[in-house]
Structures are given as structure tokens and as C-alpha cells.
LOTI-203140 format. One record per residue (C-alpha): residue number from 1; chain; x, y, z. Coordinates in nm, 3 decimals. Layout:
residues N
<atom n="NUM" chain="A" c1="X" c2="Y" c3="Z"/>
...
***
This chain:
residues 360
<atom n="1" chain="A" c1="9.139" c2="16.480" c3="-3.739"/>
<atom n="2" chain="A" c1="8.881" c2="16.229" c3="-3.860"/>
<atom n="3" chain="A" c1="9.116" c2="15.933" c3="-3.814"/>
<atom n="4" chain="A" c1="9.001" c2="15.619" c3="-3.635"/>
<atom n="5" chain="A" c1="9.276" c2="15.501" c3="-3.400"/>
<atom n="6" chain="A" c1="9.300" c2="15.132" c3="-3.316"/>
<atom n="7" chain="A" c1="9.516" c2="15.100" c3="-3.006"/>
<atom n="8" chain="A" c1="9.701" c2="14.783" c3="-3.103"/>
<atom n="9" chain="A" c1="9.744" c2="14.874" c3="-3.471"/>
<atom n="10" chain="A" c1="9.780" c2="15.251" c3="-3.501"/>
<atom n="11" chain="A" c1="10.095" c2="15.459" c3="-3.479"/>
<atom n="12" chain="A" c1="10.075" c2="15.817" c3="-3.352"/>
<atom n="13" chain="A" c1="10.366" c2="16.034" c3="-3.467"/>
<atom n="14" chain="A" c1="10.446" c2="16.374" c3="-3.316"/>
<atom n="15" chain="A" c1="10.694" c2="16.567" c3="-3.532"/>
<atom n="16" chain="A" c1="10.889" c2="16.871" c3="-3.407"/>
<atom n="17" chain="A" c1="10.762" c2="16.799" c3="-3.057"/>
<atom n="18" chain="A" c1="11.006" c2="17.051" c3="-2.909"/>
<atom n="19" chain="A" c1="10.767" c2="17.324" c3="-3.028"/>
<atom n="20" chain="A" c1="10.522" c2="17.220" c3="-2.754"/>
<atom n="21" chain="A" c1="10.704" c2="17.121" c3="-2.432"/>
<atom n="22" chain="A" c1="10.375" c2="17.018" c3="-2.271"/>
<atom n="23" chain="A" c1="10.335" c2="16.755" c3="-2.542"/>
<atom n="24" chain="A" c1="10.658" c2="16.595" c3="-2.421"/>
<atom n="25" chain="A" c1="10.520" c2="16.580" c3="-2.068"/>
<atom n="26" chain="A" c1="10.198" c2="16.424" c3="-2.199"/>
<atom n="27" chain="A" c1="10.384" c2="16.123" c3="-2.336"/>
<atom n="28" chain="A" c1="10.384" c2="15.961" c3="-1.993"/>
<atom n="29" chain="A" c1="10.004" c2="15.945" c3="-2.002"/>
<atom n="30" chain="A" c1="10.008" c2="15.754" c3="-2.328"/>
<atom n="31" chain="A" c1="10.231" c2="15.503" c3="-2.150"/>
<atom n="32" chain="A" c1="10.002" c2="15.486" c3="-1.846"/>
<atom n="33" chain="A" c1="9.657" c2="15.521" c3="-2.005"/>
<atom n="34" chain="A" c1="9.710" c2="15.374" c3="-2.353"/>
<atom n="35" chain="A" c1="9.996" c2="15.122" c3="-2.317"/>
<atom n="36" chain="A" c1="9.895" c2="14.939" c3="-2.634"/>
<atom n="37" chain="A" c1="9.917" c2="15.247" c3="-2.855"/>
<atom n="38" chain="A" c1="10.238" c2="15.297" c3="-3.051"/>
<atom n="39" chain="A" c1="10.367" c2="15.654" c3="-3.010"/>
<atom n="40" chain="A" c1="10.676" c2="15.813" c3="-3.165"/>
<atom n="41" chain="A" c1="10.790" c2="16.170" c3="-3.105"/>
<atom n="42" chain="A" c1="11.070" c2="16.341" c3="-3.297"/>
<atom n="43" chain="A" c1="11.238" c2="16.675" c3="-3.245"/>
<atom n="44" chain="A" c1="11.561" c2="16.870" c3="-3.236"/>
<atom n="45" chain="A" c1="11.731" c2="17.080" c3="-2.967"/>
<atom n="46" chain="A" c1="11.526" c2="16.888" c3="-2.711"/>
<atom n="47" chain="A" c1="11.791" c2="16.947" c3="-2.447"/>
<atom n="48" chain="A" c1="11.697" c2="17.315" c3="-2.447"/>
<atom n="49" chain="A" c1="11.336" c2="17.219" c3="-2.370"/>
<atom n="50" chain="A" c1="11.414" c2="16.969" c3="-2.094"/>
<atom n="51" chain="A" c1="11.520" c2="17.251" c3="-1.862"/>
<atom n="52" chain="A" c1="11.165" c2="17.389" c3="-1.881"/>
<atom n="53" chain="A" c1="10.970" c2="17.069" c3="-1.811"/>
<atom n="54" chain="A" c1="10.959" c2="16.759" c3="-1.595"/>
<atom n="55" chain="A" c1="11.080" c2="16.484" c3="-1.827"/>
<atom n="56" chain="A" c1="10.883" c2="16.158" c3="-1.787"/>
<atom n="57" chain="A" c1="11.177" c2="15.939" c3="-1.686"/>
<atom n="58" chain="A" c1="11.109" c2="15.567" c3="-1.718"/>
<atom n="59" chain="A" c1="10.814" c2="15.621" c3="-1.947"/>
<atom n="60" chain="A" c1="10.999" c2="15.697" c3="-2.268"/>
<atom n="61" chain="A" c1="11.262" c2="15.509" c3="-2.463"/>
<atom n="62" chain="A" c1="11.496" c2="15.756" c3="-2.633"/>
<atom n="63" chain="A" c1="11.695" c2="15.710" c3="-2.951"/>
<atom n="64" chain="A" c1="11.947" c2="15.948" c3="-3.105"/>
<atom n="65" chain="A" c1="11.915" c2="15.989" c3="-3.481"/>
<atom n="66" chain="A" c1="12.220" c2="16.106" c3="-3.676"/>
<atom n="67" chain="A" c1="12.241" c2="16.268" c3="-4.018"/>
<atom n="68" chain="A" c1="12.244" c2="16.015" c3="-4.300"/>
<atom n="69" chain="A" c1="12.587" c2="15.859" c3="-4.343"/>
<atom n="70" chain="A" c1="12.759" c2="15.814" c3="-4.678"/>
<atom n="71" chain="A" c1="12.612" c2="15.470" c3="-4.747"/>
<atom n="72" chain="A" c1="12.261" c2="15.600" c3="-4.671"/>
<atom n="73" chain="A" c1="12.325" c2="15.891" c3="-4.907"/>
<atom n="74" chain="A" c1="12.413" c2="15.640" c3="-5.179"/>
<atom n="75" chain="A" c1="12.094" c2="15.445" c3="-5.107"/>
<atom n="76" chain="A" c1="11.891" c2="15.764" c3="-5.145"/>
<atom n="77" chain="A" c1="12.041" c2="15.806" c3="-5.494"/>
<atom n="78" chain="A" c1="11.941" c2="15.451" c3="-5.584"/>
<atom n="79" chain="A" c1="12.303" c2="15.333" c3="-5.576"/>
<atom n="80" chain="A" c1="12.225" c2="15.020" c3="-5.377"/>
<atom n="81" chain="A" c1="12.532" c2="14.819" c3="-5.476"/>
<atom n="82" chain="A" c1="12.767" c2="15.104" c3="-5.391"/>
<atom n="83" chain="A" c1="12.592" c2="15.154" c3="-5.057"/>
<atom n="84" chain="A" c1="12.620" c2="14.784" c3="-4.977"/>
<atom n="85" chain="A" c1="12.991" c2="14.790" c3="-5.060"/>
<atom n="86" chain="A" c1="13.048" c2="15.072" c3="-4.809"/>
<atom n="87" chain="A" c1="12.860" c2="14.883" c3="-4.537"/>
<atom n="88" chain="A" c1="13.024" c2="14.544" c3="-4.579"/>
<atom n="89" chain="A" c1="13.360" c2="14.436" c3="-4.433"/>
<atom n="90" chain="A" c1="13.639" c2="14.621" c3="-4.612"/>
<atom n="91" chain="A" c1="13.765" c2="14.475" c3="-4.939"/>
<atom n="92" chain="A" c1="13.970" c2="14.603" c3="-5.229"/>
<atom n="93" chain="A" c1="13.782" c2="14.762" c3="-5.518"/>
<atom n="94" chain="A" c1="13.862" c2="14.820" c3="-5.884"/>
<atom n="95" chain="A" c1="13.989" c2="15.155" c3="-6.010"/>
<atom n="96" chain="A" c1="13.657" c2="15.251" c3="-6.180"/>
<atom n="97" chain="A" c1="13.455" c2="15.173" c3="-5.866"/>
<atom n="98" chain="A" c1="13.702" c2="15.362" c3="-5.649"/>
<atom n="99" chain="A" c1="13.684" c2="15.668" c3="-5.874"/>
<atom n="100" chain="A" c1="13.304" c2="15.653" c3="-5.872"/>
<atom n="101" chain="A" c1="13.287" c2="15.636" c3="-5.492"/>
<atom n="102" chain="A" c1="13.529" c2="15.926" c3="-5.457"/>
<atom n="103" chain="A" c1="13.317" c2="16.136" c3="-5.693"/>
<atom n="104" chain="A" c1="13.005" c2="16.050" c3="-5.491"/>
<atom n="105" chain="A" c1="13.192" c2="16.127" c3="-5.170"/>
<atom n="106" chain="A" c1="13.281" c2="16.470" c3="-5.305"/>
<atom n="107" chain="A" c1="12.911" c2="16.536" c3="-5.362"/>
<atom n="108" chain="A" c1="12.814" c2="16.403" c3="-5.019"/>
<atom n="109" chain="A" c1="13.061" c2="16.637" c3="-4.851"/>
<atom n="110" chain="A" c1="12.870" c2="16.930" c3="-5.001"/>
<atom n="111" chain="A" c1="12.513" c2="16.801" c3="-4.970"/>
<atom n="112" chain="A" c1="12.567" c2="16.646" c3="-4.628"/>
<atom n="113" chain="A" c1="12.338" c2="16.401" c3="-4.455"/>
<atom n="114" chain="A" c1="12.046" c2="16.612" c3="-4.333"/>
<atom n="115" chain="A" c1="11.744" c2="16.418" c3="-4.468"/>
<atom n="116" chain="A" c1="11.572" c2="16.713" c3="-4.637"/>
<atom n="117" chain="A" c1="11.895" c2="16.813" c3="-4.812"/>
<atom n="118" chain="A" c1="11.949" c2="16.458" c3="-4.934"/>
<atom n="119" chain="A" c1="11.587" c2="16.437" c3="-5.050"/>
<atom n="120" chain="A" c1="11.608" c2="16.762" c3="-5.244"/>
<atom n="121" chain="A" c1="11.938" c2="16.664" c3="-5.405"/>
<atom n="122" chain="A" c1="11.805" c2="16.318" c3="-5.495"/>
<atom n="123" chain="A" c1="11.511" c2="16.480" c3="-5.674"/>
<atom n="124" chain="A" c1="11.690" c2="16.769" c3="-5.844"/>
<atom n="125" chain="A" c1="12.058" c2="16.667" c3="-5.861"/>
<atom n="126" chain="A" c1="12.124" c2="17.032" c3="-5.779"/>
<atom n="127" chain="A" c1="12.383" c2="17.104" c3="-5.509"/>
<atom n="128" chain="A" c1="12.279" c2="17.469" c3="-5.521"/>
<atom n="129" chain="A" c1="11.922" c2="17.375" c3="-5.427"/>
<atom n="130" chain="A" c1="12.052" c2="17.153" c3="-5.147"/>
<atom n="131" chain="A" c1="12.260" c2="17.440" c3="-5.008"/>
<atom n="132" chain="A" c1="11.948" c2="17.657" c3="-5.001"/>
<atom n="133" chain="A" c1="11.785" c2="17.397" c3="-4.777"/>
<atom n="134" chain="A" c1="12.098" c2="17.400" c3="-4.561"/>
<atom n="135" chain="A" c1="12.057" c2="17.776" c3="-4.521"/>
<atom n="136" chain="A" c1="11.700" c2="17.720" c3="-4.404"/>
<atom n="137" chain="A" c1="11.809" c2="17.457" c3="-4.152"/>
<atom n="138" chain="A" c1="12.083" c2="17.680" c3="-4.012"/>
<atom n="139" chain="A" c1="11.842" c2="17.972" c3="-3.982"/>
<atom n="140" chain="A" c1="11.588" c2="17.746" c3="-3.808"/>
<atom n="141" chain="A" c1="11.850" c2="17.643" c3="-3.552"/>
<atom n="142" chain="A" c1="11.931" c2="18.005" c3="-3.479"/>
<atom n="143" chain="A" c1="11.563" c2="18.097" c3="-3.448"/>
<atom n="144" chain="A" c1="11.515" c2="17.805" c3="-3.212"/>
<atom n="145" chain="A" c1="11.802" c2="17.927" c3="-2.997"/>
<atom n="146" chain="A" c1="11.608" c2="18.249" c3="-2.946"/>
<atom n="147" chain="A" c1="11.275" c2="18.076" c3="-2.899"/>
<atom n="148" chain="A" c1="11.381" c2="17.835" c3="-2.629"/>
<atom n="149" chain="A" c1="11.594" c2="18.092" c3="-2.447"/>
<atom n="150" chain="A" c1="11.839" c2="17.859" c3="-2.273"/>
<atom n="151" chain="A" c1="12.017" c2="17.994" c3="-1.969"/>
<atom n="152" chain="A" c1="12.297" c2="18.144" c3="-2.171"/>
<atom n="153" chain="A" c1="12.364" c2="18.447" c3="-2.387"/>
<atom n="154" chain="A" c1="12.186" c2="18.403" c3="-2.724"/>
<atom n="155" chain="A" c1="12.440" c2="18.609" c3="-2.916"/>
<atom n="156" chain="A" c1="12.721" c2="18.407" c3="-2.763"/>
<atom n="157" chain="A" c1="12.537" c2="18.086" c3="-2.852"/>
<atom n="158" chain="A" c1="12.522" c2="18.192" c3="-3.218"/>
<atom n="159" chain="A" c1="12.890" c2="18.288" c3="-3.211"/>
<atom n="160" chain="A" c1="12.995" c2="17.951" c3="-3.070"/>
<atom n="161" chain="A" c1="12.764" c2="17.770" c3="-3.315"/>
<atom n="162" chain="A" c1="12.944" c2="17.930" c3="-3.609"/>
<atom n="163" chain="A" c1="13.284" c2="17.887" c3="-3.444"/>
<atom n="164" chain="A" c1="13.239" c2="17.512" c3="-3.395"/>
<atom n="165" chain="A" c1="13.211" c2="17.460" c3="-3.771"/>
<atom n="166" chain="A" c1="13.544" c2="17.633" c3="-3.826"/>
<atom n="167" chain="A" c1="13.727" c2="17.456" c3="-3.543"/>
<atom n="168" chain="A" c1="13.685" c2="17.093" c3="-3.648"/>
<atom n="169" chain="A" c1="14.017" c2="16.915" c3="-3.600"/>
<atom n="170" chain="A" c1="14.149" c2="17.182" c3="-3.364"/>
<atom n="171" chain="A" c1="14.183" c2="17.176" c3="-2.988"/>
<atom n="172" chain="A" c1="13.896" c2="17.376" c3="-2.844"/>
<atom n="173" chain="A" c1="13.999" c2="17.683" c3="-2.647"/>
<atom n="174" chain="A" c1="13.713" c2="17.899" c3="-2.527"/>
<atom n="175" chain="A" c1="13.910" c2="18.220" c3="-2.569"/>
<atom n="176" chain="A" c1="13.936" c2="18.167" c3="-2.946"/>
<atom n="177" chain="A" c1="13.560" c2="18.185" c3="-3.003"/>
<atom n="178" chain="A" c1="13.528" c2="18.552" c3="-2.915"/>
<atom n="179" chain="A" c1="13.676" c2="18.828" c3="-2.704"/>
<atom n="180" chain="A" c1="13.333" c2="18.980" c3="-2.644"/>
<atom n="181" chain="A" c1="13.220" c2="18.726" c3="-2.384"/>
<atom n="182" chain="A" c1="13.361" c2="18.585" c3="-2.063"/>
<atom n="183" chain="A" c1="13.499" c2="18.232" c3="-2.058"/>
<atom n="184" chain="A" c1="13.213" c2="18.107" c3="-1.832"/>
<atom n="185" chain="A" c1="12.959" c2="18.249" c3="-2.079"/>
<atom n="186" chain="A" c1="13.132" c2="18.084" c3="-2.377"/>
<atom n="187" chain="A" c1="13.167" c2="17.756" c3="-2.188"/>
<atom n="188" chain="A" c1="12.797" c2="17.753" c3="-2.103"/>
<atom n="189" chain="A" c1="12.706" c2="17.815" c3="-2.468"/>
<atom n="190" chain="A" c1="12.948" c2="17.543" c3="-2.580"/>
<atom n="191" chain="A" c1="12.807" c2="17.288" c3="-2.334"/>
<atom n="192" chain="A" c1="12.451" c2="17.372" c3="-2.439"/>
<atom n="193" chain="A" c1="12.539" c2="17.298" c3="-2.801"/>
<atom n="194" chain="A" c1="12.704" c2="16.971" c3="-2.702"/>
<atom n="195" chain="A" c1="12.389" c2="16.864" c3="-2.519"/>
<atom n="196" chain="A" c1="12.185" c2="16.958" c3="-2.825"/>
<atom n="197" chain="A" c1="12.413" c2="16.734" c3="-3.038"/>
<atom n="198" chain="A" c1="12.526" c2="17.023" c3="-3.256"/>
<atom n="199" chain="A" c1="12.878" c2="16.895" c3="-3.196"/>
<atom n="200" chain="A" c1="13.040" c2="16.578" c3="-3.061"/>
<atom n="201" chain="A" c1="13.332" c2="16.603" c3="-2.821"/>
<atom n="202" chain="A" c1="13.652" c2="16.408" c3="-2.895"/>
<atom n="203" chain="A" c1="13.860" c2="16.375" c3="-2.579"/>
<atom n="204" chain="A" c1="14.240" c2="16.382" c3="-2.577"/>
<atom n="205" chain="A" c1="14.436" c2="16.090" c3="-2.434"/>
<atom n="206" chain="A" c1="14.805" c2="16.146" c3="-2.361"/>
<atom n="207" chain="A" c1="14.889" c2="15.805" c3="-2.215"/>
<atom n="208" chain="A" c1="14.659" c2="15.529" c3="-2.342"/>
<atom n="209" chain="A" c1="14.513" c2="15.299" c3="-2.079"/>
<atom n="210" chain="A" c1="14.223" c2="15.055" c3="-2.065"/>
<atom n="211" chain="A" c1="13.955" c2="15.177" c3="-2.096"/>
<atom n="212" chain="A" c1="14.049" c2="15.497" c3="-2.278"/>
<atom n="213" chain="A" c1="13.803" c2="15.702" c3="-2.073"/>
<atom n="214" chain="A" c1="14.017" c2="15.655" c3="-1.760"/>
<atom n="215" chain="A" c1="14.301" c2="15.863" c3="-1.905"/>
<atom n="216" chain="A" c1="14.089" c2="16.095" c3="-2.119"/>
<atom n="217" chain="A" c1="14.123" c2="16.466" c3="-2.051"/>
<atom n="218" chain="A" c1="13.821" c2="16.673" c3="-1.954"/>
<atom n="219" chain="A" c1="14.008" c2="16.992" c3="-2.037"/>
<atom n="220" chain="A" c1="14.169" c2="16.904" c3="-2.368"/>
<atom n="221" chain="A" c1="13.939" c2="16.808" c3="-2.653"/>
<atom n="222" chain="A" c1="13.828" c2="16.884" c3="-3.007"/>
<atom n="223" chain="A" c1="13.492" c2="16.839" c3="-3.175"/>
<atom n="224" chain="A" c1="13.312" c2="16.708" c3="-3.482"/>
<atom n="225" chain="A" c1="13.026" c2="16.920" c3="-3.615"/>
<atom n="226" chain="A" c1="12.671" c2="16.787" c3="-3.653"/>
<atom n="227" chain="A" c1="12.685" c2="16.750" c3="-4.032"/>
<atom n="228" chain="A" c1="12.950" c2="16.803" c3="-4.296"/>
<atom n="229" chain="A" c1="12.709" c2="16.978" c3="-4.533"/>
<atom n="230" chain="A" c1="12.599" c2="17.226" c3="-4.266"/>
<atom n="231" chain="A" c1="12.962" c2="17.272" c3="-4.167"/>
<atom n="232" chain="A" c1="13.046" c2="17.376" c3="-4.523"/>
<atom n="233" chain="A" c1="12.759" c2="17.621" c3="-4.532"/>
<atom n="234" chain="A" c1="12.837" c2="17.779" c3="-4.195"/>
<atom n="235" chain="A" c1="13.201" c2="17.820" c3="-4.301"/>
<atom n="236" chain="A" c1="13.100" c2="17.977" c3="-4.632"/>
<atom n="237" chain="A" c1="13.274" c2="17.720" c3="-4.852"/>
<atom n="238" chain="A" c1="13.201" c2="17.775" c3="-5.222"/>
<atom n="239" chain="A" c1="13.040" c2="17.448" c3="-5.334"/>
<atom n="240" chain="A" c1="13.138" c2="17.494" c3="-5.700"/>
<atom n="241" chain="A" c1="13.504" c2="17.543" c3="-5.608"/>
<atom n="242" chain="A" c1="13.508" c2="17.252" c3="-5.365"/>
<atom n="243" chain="A" c1="13.334" c2="17.022" c3="-5.615"/>
<atom n="244" chain="A" c1="13.614" c2="17.070" c3="-5.866"/>
<atom n="245" chain="A" c1="13.899" c2="17.055" c3="-5.616"/>
<atom n="246" chain="A" c1="14.154" c2="16.788" c3="-5.711"/>
<atom n="247" chain="A" c1="14.254" c2="16.694" c3="-5.357"/>
<atom n="248" chain="A" c1="13.969" c2="16.638" c3="-5.114"/>
<atom n="249" chain="A" c1="14.204" c2="16.623" c3="-4.818"/>
<atom n="250" chain="A" c1="14.358" c2="16.962" c3="-4.878"/>
<atom n="251" chain="A" c1="14.031" c2="17.156" c3="-4.862"/>
<atom n="252" chain="A" c1="14.042" c2="17.378" c3="-4.554"/>
<atom n="253" chain="A" c1="14.365" c2="17.213" c3="-4.439"/>
<atom n="254" chain="A" c1="14.204" c2="16.870" c3="-4.423"/>
<atom n="255" chain="A" c1="13.922" c2="16.975" c3="-4.191"/>
<atom n="256" chain="A" c1="13.650" c2="16.835" c3="-4.418"/>
<atom n="257" chain="A" c1="13.818" c2="16.495" c3="-4.432"/>
<atom n="258" chain="A" c1="13.853" c2="16.479" c3="-4.054"/>
<atom n="259" chain="A" c1="13.492" c2="16.595" c3="-4.013"/>
<atom n="260" chain="A" c1="13.373" c2="16.323" c3="-4.251"/>
<atom n="261" chain="A" c1="13.563" c2="16.043" c3="-4.078"/>
<atom n="262" chain="A" c1="13.453" c2="16.161" c3="-3.732"/>
<atom n="263" chain="A" c1="13.092" c2="16.192" c3="-3.846"/>
<atom n="264" chain="A" c1="13.098" c2="15.841" c3="-3.992"/>
<atom n="265" chain="A" c1="13.247" c2="15.707" c3="-3.668"/>
<atom n="266" chain="A" c1="12.980" c2="15.879" c3="-3.458"/>
<atom n="267" chain="A" c1="12.691" c2="15.759" c3="-3.677"/>
<atom n="268" chain="A" c1="12.822" c2="15.401" c3="-3.656"/>
<atom n="269" chain="A" c1="12.743" c2="15.397" c3="-3.285"/>
<atom n="270" chain="A" c1="13.075" c2="15.506" c3="-3.135"/>
<atom n="271" chain="A" c1="12.932" c2="15.690" c3="-2.835"/>
<atom n="272" chain="A" c1="13.262" c2="15.846" c3="-2.731"/>
<atom n="273" chain="A" c1="13.552" c2="15.934" c3="-2.958"/>
<atom n="274" chain="A" c1="13.914" c2="15.990" c3="-2.856"/>
<atom n="275" chain="A" c1="14.238" c2="16.117" c3="-3.005"/>
<atom n="276" chain="A" c1="14.598" c2="16.094" c3="-2.890"/>
<atom n="277" chain="A" c1="14.795" c2="16.408" c3="-2.811"/>
<atom n="278" chain="A" c1="15.137" c2="16.448" c3="-2.657"/>
<atom n="279" chain="A" c1="15.265" c2="16.787" c3="-2.551"/>
<atom n="280" chain="A" c1="15.640" c2="16.800" c3="-2.514"/>
<atom n="281" chain="A" c1="15.894" c2="17.074" c3="-2.563"/>
<atom n="282" chain="A" c1="15.979" c2="17.092" c3="-2.934"/>
<atom n="283" chain="A" c1="15.811" c2="16.755" c3="-2.988"/>
<atom n="284" chain="A" c1="15.432" c2="16.779" c3="-2.999"/>
<atom n="285" chain="A" c1="15.247" c2="16.490" c3="-3.161"/>
<atom n="286" chain="A" c1="14.883" c2="16.415" c3="-3.235"/>
<atom n="287" chain="A" c1="14.683" c2="16.126" c3="-3.381"/>
<atom n="288" chain="A" c1="14.341" c2="16.216" c3="-3.522"/>
<atom n="289" chain="A" c1="14.149" c2="15.926" c3="-3.364"/>
<atom n="290" chain="A" c1="14.230" c2="15.647" c3="-3.120"/>
<atom n="291" chain="A" c1="14.041" c2="15.322" c3="-3.066"/>
<atom n="292" chain="A" c1="14.076" c2="15.041" c3="-2.816"/>
<atom n="293" chain="A" c1="13.998" c2="14.688" c3="-2.925"/>
<atom n="294" chain="A" c1="14.081" c2="14.355" c3="-2.763"/>
<atom n="295" chain="A" c1="14.364" c2="14.497" c3="-2.553"/>
<atom n="296" chain="A" c1="14.515" c2="14.686" c3="-2.846"/>
<atom n="297" chain="A" c1="14.525" c2="15.058" c3="-2.920"/>
<atom n="298" chain="A" c1="14.453" c2="15.143" c3="-3.282"/>
<atom n="299" chain="A" c1="14.570" c2="15.485" c3="-3.405"/>
<atom n="300" chain="A" c1="14.379" c2="15.636" c3="-3.696"/>
<atom n="301" chain="A" c1="14.507" c2="15.923" c3="-3.909"/>
<atom n="302" chain="A" c1="14.343" c2="16.121" c3="-4.188"/>
<atom n="303" chain="A" c1="14.631" c2="16.219" c3="-4.416"/>
<atom n="304" chain="A" c1="14.728" c2="16.279" c3="-4.777"/>
<atom n="305" chain="A" c1="15.104" c2="16.231" c3="-4.746"/>
<atom n="306" chain="A" c1="15.321" c2="15.921" c3="-4.780"/>
<atom n="307" chain="A" c1="15.441" c2="15.724" c3="-4.481"/>
<atom n="308" chain="A" c1="15.746" c2="15.946" c3="-4.438"/>
<atom n="309" chain="A" c1="15.518" c2="16.237" c3="-4.346"/>
<atom n="310" chain="A" c1="15.327" c2="16.047" c3="-4.079"/>
<atom n="311" chain="A" c1="15.556" c2="16.162" c3="-3.799"/>
<atom n="312" chain="A" c1="15.299" c2="16.148" c3="-3.519"/>
<atom n="313" chain="A" c1="15.187" c2="15.802" c3="-3.626"/>
<atom n="314" chain="A" c1="15.544" c2="15.672" c3="-3.628"/>
<atom n="315" chain="A" c1="15.601" c2="15.822" c3="-3.284"/>
<atom n="316" chain="A" c1="15.288" c2="15.654" c3="-3.148"/>
<atom n="317" chain="A" c1="15.387" c2="15.321" c3="-3.300"/>
<atom n="318" chain="A" c1="15.734" c2="15.331" c3="-3.148"/>
<atom n="319" chain="A" c1="15.590" c2="15.418" c3="-2.806"/>
<atom n="320" chain="A" c1="15.294" c2="15.179" c3="-2.787"/>
<atom n="321" chain="A" c1="15.354" c2="14.910" c3="-3.055"/>
<atom n="322" chain="A" c1="14.998" c2="14.876" c3="-3.188"/>
<atom n="323" chain="A" c1="14.938" c2="14.563" c3="-3.396"/>
<atom n="324" chain="A" c1="14.831" c2="14.783" c3="-3.686"/>
<atom n="325" chain="A" c1="14.761" c2="15.147" c3="-3.771"/>
<atom n="326" chain="A" c1="14.512" c2="15.302" c3="-4.011"/>
<atom n="327" chain="A" c1="14.547" c2="15.598" c3="-4.245"/>
<atom n="328" chain="A" c1="14.241" c2="15.725" c3="-4.433"/>
<atom n="329" chain="A" c1="14.317" c2="15.895" c3="-4.763"/>
<atom n="330" chain="A" c1="14.165" c2="15.967" c3="-5.103"/>
<atom n="331" chain="A" c1="14.359" c2="15.684" c3="-5.268"/>
<atom n="332" chain="A" c1="14.293" c2="15.313" c3="-5.291"/>
<atom n="333" chain="A" c1="14.356" c2="15.056" c3="-5.022"/>
<atom n="334" chain="A" c1="14.717" c2="14.962" c3="-4.953"/>
<atom n="335" chain="A" c1="14.955" c2="14.849" c3="-4.683"/>
<atom n="336" chain="A" c1="15.308" c2="14.918" c3="-4.565"/>
<atom n="337" chain="A" c1="15.382" c2="14.561" c3="-4.462"/>
<atom n="338" chain="A" c1="15.707" c2="14.634" c3="-4.282"/>
<atom n="339" chain="A" c1="15.527" c2="14.874" c3="-4.049"/>
<atom n="340" chain="A" c1="15.178" c2="14.722" c3="-4.070"/>
<atom n="341" chain="A" c1="15.021" c2="15.053" c3="-4.163"/>
<atom n="342" chain="A" c1="14.698" c2="15.010" c3="-4.359"/>
<atom n="343" chain="A" c1="14.583" c2="15.282" c3="-4.598"/>
<atom n="344" chain="A" c1="14.207" c2="15.289" c3="-4.648"/>
<atom n="345" chain="A" c1="13.989" c2="15.496" c3="-4.883"/>
<atom n="346" chain="A" c1="13.782" c2="15.757" c3="-4.701"/>
<atom n="347" chain="A" c1="13.455" c2="15.593" c3="-4.804"/>
<atom n="348" chain="A" c1="13.536" c2="15.293" c3="-4.581"/>
<atom n="349" chain="A" c1="13.532" c2="15.497" c3="-4.256"/>
<atom n="350" chain="A" c1="13.194" c2="15.365" c3="-4.145"/>
<atom n="351" chain="A" c1="13.282" c2="15.008" c3="-4.240"/>
<atom n="352" chain="A" c1="13.606" c2="15.031" c3="-4.041"/>
<atom n="353" chain="A" c1="13.421" c2="15.158" c3="-3.734"/>
<atom n="354" chain="A" c1="13.180" c2="14.864" c3="-3.751"/>
<atom n="355" chain="A" c1="13.395" c2="14.578" c3="-3.876"/>
<atom n="356" chain="A" c1="13.755" c2="14.679" c3="-3.815"/>
<atom n="357" chain="A" c1="14.016" c2="14.543" c3="-4.054"/>
<atom n="358" chain="A" c1="14.091" c2="14.203" c3="-3.902"/>
<atom n="359" chain="A" c1="13.972" c2="14.040" c3="-4.222"/>
<atom n="360" chain="A" c1="14.238" c2="14.210" c3="-4.435"/>
***
């Protein structure tokens, strides 16, 4: 390569390392033979490769990288002040700033957070061009499924991949993906995609306890897709129609809003997400997300209706008396003081996950 490498000063970067599984195995020798050399390897669908190699445990420090969140998208556009506002502790904003952030949010929902898509949009300001990159990314994933040949049916894997985008916000039932495959085959494909971080599992909790994981169901769950932009493309959403839609929350029955909030939560470092679900005869109830903090359970809804329509939230509050509840919507920040329900703009999802709302 003609490059002089100085062990204590140089950085060696392996991109798309999943293409060469033996390169992953070789990383241990950098650790053992060249401990002073800085080495970074990046790749996707690595979990499919791990089954083919002996992973050098104890020699590599791993880090999961998420799609760019909304504040990072704003930074990429040069909107530094807006990005900083969405990262800081939550505060009220003026009407013009709120309208600006909502308009940017609308664009982010279509472009998504995949770095190449954000880069192309930042340079061209063309959502159409960004969606063409999304098509390339989706096709690359599908080609990689075939290349790595995981121990599952490739056609089923592609079916579940597409199905996951359409099932955001819904309880996952293997039988709804396809009638052409057995449940064990679908389950294996689903679990492979979870390991590859194509989707994040959100476990149901019917009776909150501390910690939430103790009472979380392994059989009842929903998911958040890898990226909201890719989700749109897989589902075939018309970007021009969605861009001009008056109500963000009503698009695809609110699935995009729930995907966005879940994606922001996941990228903030929330390793495991939960939601509350109660199944009772003629009285089912569900809360989109559930957090535990300092002995308190915090229900989080993504809604567009007034308080009177938040039936599940009211039921949860009467049963568990949380100190406050959160509703994300497309409007400005507000509060129902009598019930201590806080309404937050969607663009504060990441800030809420990091800071909470104790300062309000």
C-alpha cells in the first residue's frame, strides 16, 4: 500500500470486515503481536459471520453503532443550534422553532439515519436521491443474506425482513409473517435478524416489578426496525405524499411515530426496551413504552389525541400511580397538572431518554 505504519501513532481501519471472516480472526494477532497499534474494524451482519469462525474473545472490544439520531441528522445539515437544543435537558421552545423542528423531523423520517443517506441528502437536499441510496442498502442486506448463508431459509429470511418493517408497534406473531413456512423456520429467521440488529425487541410487561426484566415476557413482544428511513422504503411509503401529510402521527396508523421514538430510545443507550400490556376480557390495554427510574414506573405513549382518548394511560395510572406520565405528540410541550401528564414534542424523545423530565 506504500504507507509507513508507526505502531504508536498509526490507525489501521478495516471497513466491511464481514466480507472476509478470516480478517476478523486475525484481529487477535494484532492484539498479541502489535499491542501498540490502533486497529478498528467495522462491518454489518457480523452475527451471521460469527457462526463460521472462532471469535477472538477477550482480544476485541466491541461497540454497537446505531443509525444517526435526529440531533445528529441536524448536525449533518449544519443546524448546530437546533441539534444542541434536541440534546439538552428538555425546555419549552417558541412557536417558530417548534415548527422548524417538526419540518426537519418530517424530512428525517423519510431520509432516516443511515450515514450514506444522510450524507447524500446533506449534499443534494434531494429526498428522492436519498431513497435511491436506501434501495441500494436494502438490496445489499438481501444479497448479504444469501452470501453468508445462515442456518435458516434465505427466502424466509427475506420475508421476515420485509415483514418486520410493517409490524412496528404490533405484537409479533410468527404466523402472521407467512403461511409458506413453519413456525420454527420463521422463528429462526426472526432471531437471526435480531442478532444482526435489523430489529430491536421490546418486551411486554403485564405487572411491573423491579427490575422490569423480571416480569418481562419472552413470548409477548413487539419490535422497532433498524432505521425509520429504511422502514419507509421497505413498506413502500410514497415520500412525496408523506412529506406533505398534515399529521405525522396518523401516517400508517402512527407506526412511523412509534418507530421514531423507539429508535431514539435505542440510540440513546437504552439496551432493553419494554412496554406494558394487559390482556383482559373486553378490557385490553397497552402502553407504548415503559421505563423504571428511582423506584417509579414511567409510562410513555405516542399519541395524537387529547387526554380523554388516552384510555390505556389512564388505566395504568389508576393501577400503579406513577409520579408522572409522558405523551409524545406533534404539538408543543404541555402538562395536565391535575393528572401530571406531560406532553412532549416528538423531537425531544432522545433528550427524554437521556435526561428524563425531572427538571420540568
